[in-house]
C-alpha beads as a LAMMPS data file, in Angstrom:
LAMMPS data file: protein, C-alpha beads

263 atoms
262 bonds

1 atom types
1 bond types

-500.0 500.0 xlo xhi
-500.0 500.0 ylo yhi
-500.0 500.0 zlo zhi

Masses

1 110.0

Atoms # bond

1 1 1 -324.065 -130.326 -286.516
2 1 1 -321.979 -127.159 -286.696
3 1 1 -323.354 -123.754 -287.735
4 1 1 -322.447 -124.165 -291.413
5 1 1 -324.097 -127.592 -291.596
6 1 1 -327.184 -126.203 -289.863
7 1 1 -327.332 -123.286 -292.320
8 1 1 -327.067 -125.631 -295.316
9 1 1 -329.811 -127.806 -293.823
10 1 1 -332.104 -124.795 -293.457
11 1 1 -331.625 -123.850 -297.111
12 1 1 -333.594 -126.939 -298.112
13 1 1 -336.725 -125.369 -296.642
14 1 1 -336.237 -121.853 -297.923
15 1 1 -338.149 -120.716 -300.974
16 1 1 -335.741 -118.495 -302.837
17 1 1 -336.846 -115.305 -304.548
18 1 1 -335.342 -114.860 -308.015
19 1 1 -335.736 -112.518 -310.971
20 1 1 -338.510 -114.887 -312.119
21 1 1 -340.639 -113.735 -309.171
22 1 1 -341.322 -110.299 -310.636
23 1 1 -345.050 -109.694 -310.257
24 1 1 -346.149 -106.875 -312.552
25 1 1 -347.936 -103.905 -310.934
26 1 1 -351.331 -103.274 -312.592
27 1 1 -350.434 -99.712 -313.635
28 1 1 -347.289 -100.944 -315.390
29 1 1 -349.201 -103.660 -317.220
30 1 1 -351.897 -101.195 -318.308
31 1 1 -349.251 -98.891 -319.820
32 1 1 -347.741 -101.781 -321.786
33 1 1 -351.173 -102.955 -322.933
34 1 1 -352.069 -99.451 -324.117
35 1 1 -348.771 -99.132 -325.991
36 1 1 -349.274 -102.439 -327.817
37 1 1 -352.821 -101.465 -328.759
38 1 1 -351.883 -98.021 -330.100
39 1 1 -348.447 -98.629 -331.611
40 1 1 -347.954 -102.339 -332.352
41 1 1 -351.216 -104.195 -332.953
42 1 1 -354.821 -103.142 -332.442
43 1 1 -356.253 -105.303 -329.700
44 1 1 -359.811 -104.760 -330.871
45 1 1 -361.276 -108.229 -331.349
46 1 1 -358.175 -109.857 -329.864
47 1 1 -358.004 -112.036 -326.757
48 1 1 -355.147 -111.019 -324.469
49 1 1 -353.762 -113.871 -322.375
50 1 1 -351.551 -113.817 -319.266
51 1 1 -350.388 -117.410 -318.700
52 1 1 -347.467 -116.671 -316.392
53 1 1 -348.380 -117.015 -312.734
54 1 1 -347.071 -119.165 -309.853
55 1 1 -347.310 -122.868 -310.735
56 1 1 -348.921 -122.032 -314.086
57 1 1 -348.289 -124.076 -317.246
58 1 1 -347.968 -121.746 -320.238
59 1 1 -347.841 -124.651 -322.706
60 1 1 -351.042 -126.256 -321.434
61 1 1 -352.608 -122.808 -321.286
62 1 1 -351.908 -122.363 -325.013
63 1 1 -354.015 -125.342 -326.117
64 1 1 -357.092 -123.158 -326.509
65 1 1 -355.380 -120.232 -328.273
66 1 1 -356.454 -119.215 -331.771
67 1 1 -355.287 -116.689 -334.367
68 1 1 -356.864 -113.842 -332.385
69 1 1 -354.938 -114.644 -329.207
70 1 1 -352.084 -112.392 -328.079
71 1 1 -349.916 -113.179 -325.060
72 1 1 -348.893 -109.970 -323.288
73 1 1 -347.233 -110.889 -320.033
74 1 1 -344.136 -110.953 -317.847
75 1 1 -342.591 -114.445 -318.164
76 1 1 -339.888 -116.097 -316.052
77 1 1 -336.708 -114.568 -317.472
78 1 1 -334.679 -117.728 -316.868
79 1 1 -336.647 -119.652 -319.525
80 1 1 -337.459 -116.761 -321.867
81 1 1 -335.745 -118.373 -324.887
82 1 1 -337.665 -121.618 -324.352
83 1 1 -340.943 -119.706 -324.137
84 1 1 -340.210 -117.779 -327.337
85 1 1 -339.336 -120.988 -329.183
86 1 1 -342.646 -122.524 -328.114
87 1 1 -344.690 -119.509 -329.208
88 1 1 -342.892 -119.208 -332.549
89 1 1 -343.296 -122.927 -333.256
90 1 1 -347.029 -122.687 -332.545
91 1 1 -347.637 -119.360 -334.340
92 1 1 -348.722 -117.649 -331.135
93 1 1 -348.541 -113.867 -331.066
94 1 1 -346.633 -112.456 -328.087
95 1 1 -345.324 -109.289 -326.500
96 1 1 -343.215 -110.256 -323.500
97 1 1 -341.289 -108.458 -320.780
98 1 1 -337.527 -109.100 -320.884
99 1 1 -334.421 -108.016 -318.949
100 1 1 -332.951 -105.006 -320.745
101 1 1 -329.231 -105.825 -320.749
102 1 1 -329.746 -109.307 -322.194
103 1 1 -332.770 -108.642 -324.397
104 1 1 -330.767 -109.542 -327.530
105 1 1 -329.875 -113.018 -326.232
106 1 1 -333.190 -114.763 -327.017
107 1 1 -333.235 -113.234 -330.526
108 1 1 -330.489 -115.457 -331.922
109 1 1 -331.830 -117.194 -335.048
110 1 1 -335.363 -116.325 -333.987
111 1 1 -337.876 -114.196 -335.878
112 1 1 -338.671 -111.673 -333.178
113 1 1 -338.010 -108.053 -332.271
114 1 1 -336.340 -106.414 -329.301
115 1 1 -338.359 -103.416 -328.114
116 1 1 -335.928 -101.079 -326.370
117 1 1 -337.664 -99.094 -323.633
118 1 1 -335.285 -99.580 -320.680
119 1 1 -337.436 -98.172 -317.898
120 1 1 -336.594 -99.017 -314.308
121 1 1 -339.638 -100.885 -313.013
122 1 1 -340.301 -101.637 -309.361
123 1 1 -342.254 -104.892 -309.290
124 1 1 -344.743 -105.874 -306.596
125 1 1 -342.235 -108.143 -304.857
126 1 1 -339.792 -105.232 -304.497
127 1 1 -337.487 -106.283 -307.335
128 1 1 -336.157 -103.319 -309.311
129 1 1 -335.392 -104.325 -312.900
130 1 1 -334.465 -102.391 -316.041
131 1 1 -337.018 -103.900 -318.392
132 1 1 -337.350 -104.124 -322.183
133 1 1 -339.606 -106.269 -324.329
134 1 1 -339.517 -108.905 -327.066
135 1 1 -342.255 -109.576 -329.620
136 1 1 -343.121 -111.292 -332.899
137 1 1 -345.580 -108.563 -333.895
138 1 1 -343.162 -106.293 -335.781
139 1 1 -342.326 -108.280 -338.906
140 1 1 -338.681 -108.328 -339.975
141 1 1 -337.614 -105.559 -337.579
142 1 1 -334.902 -106.932 -335.308
143 1 1 -334.626 -104.064 -332.836
144 1 1 -336.385 -100.765 -332.310
145 1 1 -336.534 -98.043 -329.723
146 1 1 -339.858 -97.207 -328.078
147 1 1 -339.493 -93.755 -326.491
148 1 1 -343.252 -93.432 -326.005
149 1 1 -343.358 -96.613 -323.940
150 1 1 -340.178 -95.686 -322.078
151 1 1 -341.538 -92.253 -321.119
152 1 1 -344.881 -93.682 -320.018
153 1 1 -343.232 -96.310 -317.799
154 1 1 -340.705 -93.846 -316.396
155 1 1 -343.465 -91.422 -315.467
156 1 1 -345.036 -94.109 -313.267
157 1 1 -341.844 -94.327 -311.224
158 1 1 -341.676 -90.539 -310.896
159 1 1 -345.285 -90.365 -309.724
160 1 1 -344.645 -92.662 -306.780
161 1 1 -344.969 -90.732 -303.524
162 1 1 -341.702 -90.225 -301.693
163 1 1 -341.647 -91.350 -298.093
164 1 1 -341.463 -88.519 -295.553
165 1 1 -338.298 -88.055 -293.532
166 1 1 -338.813 -87.684 -289.807
167 1 1 -336.724 -85.545 -287.507
168 1 1 -336.760 -86.202 -283.776
169 1 1 -335.663 -84.328 -280.696
170 1 1 -332.059 -85.044 -279.581
171 1 1 -333.680 -86.550 -276.477
172 1 1 -335.155 -89.393 -278.546
173 1 1 -332.722 -92.267 -278.965
174 1 1 -333.540 -94.933 -281.546
175 1 1 -331.710 -98.080 -282.556
176 1 1 -330.715 -96.497 -285.859
177 1 1 -328.736 -93.842 -283.959
178 1 1 -326.731 -96.558 -282.271
179 1 1 -326.229 -98.433 -285.554
180 1 1 -324.430 -95.416 -287.010
181 1 1 -322.268 -94.936 -283.930
182 1 1 -321.293 -98.593 -283.771
183 1 1 -320.390 -98.769 -287.466
184 1 1 -318.173 -95.701 -287.014
185 1 1 -316.422 -97.336 -284.056
186 1 1 -317.842 -94.878 -281.507
187 1 1 -318.613 -96.081 -277.957
188 1 1 -321.880 -94.905 -276.370
189 1 1 -324.128 -96.198 -273.608
190 1 1 -327.079 -94.967 -271.577
191 1 1 -328.150 -96.202 -268.148
192 1 1 -331.617 -96.999 -266.856
193 1 1 -331.818 -93.889 -264.646
194 1 1 -331.096 -91.668 -267.662
195 1 1 -333.695 -93.151 -269.997
196 1 1 -337.240 -94.432 -270.311
197 1 1 -338.669 -96.661 -273.038
198 1 1 -341.332 -95.120 -275.299
199 1 1 -343.296 -96.422 -278.260
200 1 1 -344.837 -93.159 -279.363
201 1 1 -344.455 -89.421 -278.877
202 1 1 -347.516 -87.451 -277.827
203 1 1 -347.286 -85.366 -281.011
204 1 1 -347.532 -88.541 -283.110
205 1 1 -350.812 -89.759 -281.648
206 1 1 -353.145 -87.569 -283.768
207 1 1 -351.327 -88.818 -286.881
208 1 1 -351.444 -92.466 -285.756
209 1 1 -347.667 -92.696 -286.048
210 1 1 -345.162 -94.276 -283.703
211 1 1 -341.453 -94.940 -283.252
212 1 1 -340.644 -97.961 -285.396
213 1 1 -339.183 -100.515 -283.006
214 1 1 -339.658 -98.161 -280.066
215 1 1 -337.085 -95.796 -278.594
216 1 1 -335.636 -94.288 -275.452
217 1 1 -336.368 -90.860 -274.051
218 1 1 -332.965 -89.799 -272.690
219 1 1 -331.839 -87.045 -270.319
220 1 1 -330.516 -83.689 -271.537
221 1 1 -326.970 -84.642 -270.544
222 1 1 -327.153 -87.868 -272.504
223 1 1 -328.749 -86.061 -275.451
224 1 1 -325.808 -83.623 -275.565
225 1 1 -323.356 -86.514 -275.345
226 1 1 -325.217 -88.303 -278.130
227 1 1 -324.997 -85.253 -280.390
228 1 1 -321.257 -84.991 -279.744
229 1 1 -320.795 -88.693 -280.477
230 1 1 -322.809 -88.410 -283.705
231 1 1 -320.621 -85.491 -284.800
232 1 1 -317.572 -87.607 -284.000
233 1 1 -318.988 -90.453 -286.102
234 1 1 -319.544 -88.126 -289.061
235 1 1 -315.995 -86.771 -288.786
236 1 1 -314.603 -90.299 -288.649
237 1 1 -316.624 -91.290 -291.710
238 1 1 -315.306 -88.287 -293.620
239 1 1 -311.778 -89.029 -292.468
240 1 1 -312.027 -92.666 -293.531
241 1 1 -313.122 -91.597 -297.015
242 1 1 -310.528 -88.832 -297.255
243 1 1 -307.453 -89.105 -299.467
244 1 1 -304.763 -86.794 -298.159
245 1 1 -302.399 -85.530 -300.847
246 1 1 -299.113 -84.685 -299.113
247 1 1 -296.685 -82.009 -300.296
248 1 1 -293.337 -83.287 -301.543
249 1 1 -289.935 -82.101 -300.266
250 1 1 -289.619 -80.034 -303.449
251 1 1 -292.944 -78.307 -302.806
252 1 1 -292.026 -77.641 -299.161
253 1 1 -288.779 -76.046 -300.393
254 1 1 -290.806 -73.800 -302.697
255 1 1 -293.029 -72.769 -299.787
256 1 1 -290.003 -71.895 -297.660
257 1 1 -288.730 -69.621 -300.425
258 1 1 -291.996 -67.732 -300.770
259 1 1 -292.047 -64.244 -299.266
260 1 1 -288.351 -64.363 -298.318
261 1 1 -287.502 -61.108 -300.179
262 1 1 -290.621 -59.203 -299.115
263 1 1 -288.977 -57.516 -296.100

Bonds

1 1 1 2
2 1 2 3
3 1 3 4
4 1 4 5
5 1 5 6
6 1 6 7
7 1 7 8
8 1 8 9
9 1 9 10
10 1 10 11
11 1 11 12
12 1 12 13
13 1 13 14
14 1 14 15
15 1 15 16
16 1 16 17
17 1 17 18
18 1 18 19
19 1 19 20
20 1 20 21
21 1 21 22
22 1 22 23
23 1 23 24
24 1 24 25
25 1 25 26
26 1 26 27
27 1 27 28
28 1 28 29
29 1 29 30
30 1 30 31
31 1 31 32
32 1 32 33
33 1 33 34
34 1 34 35
35 1 35 36
36 1 36 37
37 1 37 38
38 1 38 39
39 1 39 40
40 1 40 41
41 1 41 42
42 1 42 43
43 1 43 44
44 1 44 45
45 1 45 46
46 1 46 47
47 1 47 48
48 1 48 49
49 1 49 50
50 1 50 51
51 1 51 52
52 1 52 53
53 1 53 54
54 1 54 55
55 1 55 56
56 1 56 57
57 1 57 58
58 1 58 59
59 1 59 60
60 1 60 61
61 1 61 62
62 1 62 63
63 1 63 64
64 1 64 65
65 1 65 66
66 1 66 67
67 1 67 68
68 1 68 69
69 1 69 70
70 1 70 71
71 1 71 72
72 1 72 73
73 1 73 74
74 1 74 75
75 1 75 76
76 1 76 77
77 1 77 78
78 1 78 79
79 1 79 80
80 1 80 81
81 1 81 82
82 1 82 83
83 1 83 84
84 1 84 85
85 1 85 86
86 1 86 87
87 1 87 88
88 1 88 89
89 1 89 90
90 1 90 91
91 1 91 92
92 1 92 93
93 1 93 94
94 1 94 95
95 1 95 96
96 1 96 97
97 1 97 98
98 1 98 99
99 1 99 100
100 1 100 101
101 1 101 102
102 1 102 103
103 1 103 104
104 1 104 105
105 1 105 106
106 1 106 107
107 1 107 108
108 1 108 109
109 1 109 110
110 1 110 111
111 1 111 112
112 1 112 113
113 1 113 114
114 1 114 115
115 1 115 116
116 1 116 117
117 1 117 118
118 1 118 119
119 1 119 120
120 1 120 121
121 1 121 122
122 1 122 123
123 1 123 124
124 1 124 125
125 1 125 126
126 1 126 127
127 1 127 128
128 1 128 129
129 1 129 130
130 1 130 131
131 1 131 132
132 1 132 133
133 1 133 134
134 1 134 135
135 1 135 136
136 1 136 137
137 1 137 138
138 1 138 139
139 1 139 140
140 1 140 141
141 1 141 142
142 1 142 143
143 1 143 144
144 1 144 145
145 1 145 146
146 1 146 147
147 1 147 148
148 1 148 149
149 1 149 150
150 1 150 151
151 1 151 152
152 1 152 153
153 1 153 154
154 1 154 155
155 1 155 156
156 1 156 157
157 1 157 158
158 1 158 159
159 1 159 160
160 1 160 161
161 1 161 162
162 1 162 163
163 1 163 164
164 1 164 165
165 1 165 166
166 1 166 167
167 1 167 168
168 1 168 169
169 1 169 170
170 1 170 171
171 1 171 172
172 1 172 173
173 1 173 174
174 1 174 175
175 1 175 176
176 1 176 177
177 1 177 178
178 1 178 179
179 1 179 180
180 1 180 181
181 1 181 182
182 1 182 183
183 1 183 184
184 1 184 185
185 1 185 186
186 1 186 187
187 1 187 188
188 1 188 189
189 1 189 190
190 1 190 191
191 1 191 192
192 1 192 193
193 1 193 194
194 1 194 195
195 1 195 196
196 1 196 197
197 1 197 198
198 1 198 199
199 1 199 200
200 1 200 201
201 1 201 202
202 1 202 203
203 1 203 204
204 1 204 205
205 1 205 206
206 1 206 207
207 1 207 208
208 1 208 209
209 1 209 210
210 1 210 211
211 1 211 212
212 1 212 213
213 1 213 214
214 1 214 215
215 1 215 216
216 1 216 217
217 1 217 218
218 1 218 219
219 1 219 220
220 1 220 221
221 1 221 222
222 1 222 223
223 1 223 224
224 1 224 225
225 1 225 226
226 1 226 227
227 1 227 228
228 1 228 229
229 1 229 230
230 1 230 231
231 1 231 232
232 1 232 233
233 1 233 234
234 1 234 235
235 1 235 236
236 1 236 237
237 1 237 238
238 1 238 239
239 1 239 240
240 1 240 241
241 1 241 242
242 1 242 243
243 1 243 244
244 1 244 245
245 1 245 246
246 1 246 247
247 1 247 248
248 1 248 249
249 1 249 250
250 1 250 251
251 1 251 252
252 1 252 253
253 1 253 254
254 1 254 255
255 1 255 256
256 1 256 257
257 1 257 258
258 1 258 259
259 1 259 260
260 1 260 261
261 1 261 262
262 1 262 263
């Protein structure tokens, strides 16, 4: 089989990650739970259910629900309308996560409310989704903003620690350096007698850090050449993104007339 046929064959064995695979971080869920309790419905005496998990059956899960049950969970977005229909038909209280831009879609002809709190949430599988909510706990309200919930969720994203940025000696060559040069169309090579492979710098050992993927310790001459090549790559990148506005013949004629009578 050719490469395309082989690729298509492999796809049969690949488990695809979709927007349905958004596993809610505990801190995010706790914020939502607290908001529901304080601003939507007191959860005192209520049973909160989370039926949405891999290979779970939310309909079978609902067989033991009663009037004190509230579903607060992050459902598969692709079947959100179907889930809402089931809960409404069975008088099950719910407060569900929903994609922000299409949060109105499942509300058509349905007695539920769009809670607008479009925080950017980073889920445990790495998916980054602007998230709102939909519920049947707000009576005849069709849509409402929730700044308190939005601010609480947004603050979680702001509190995430930023990764440190590392700066290395010009004598340390890593694959990422070569990526940038290659993408800019810059030729560069280093020979065996001008380099030695390293996994870790001595200064990194006390911090238990290392060079991700390893690196090369290169000679001073090669380090200087590398710096020059990197400068060339930056200049080429700027040039490629540069729009040069040329002067017209009329404007050149104006320039030629400037200062003529200043003698």
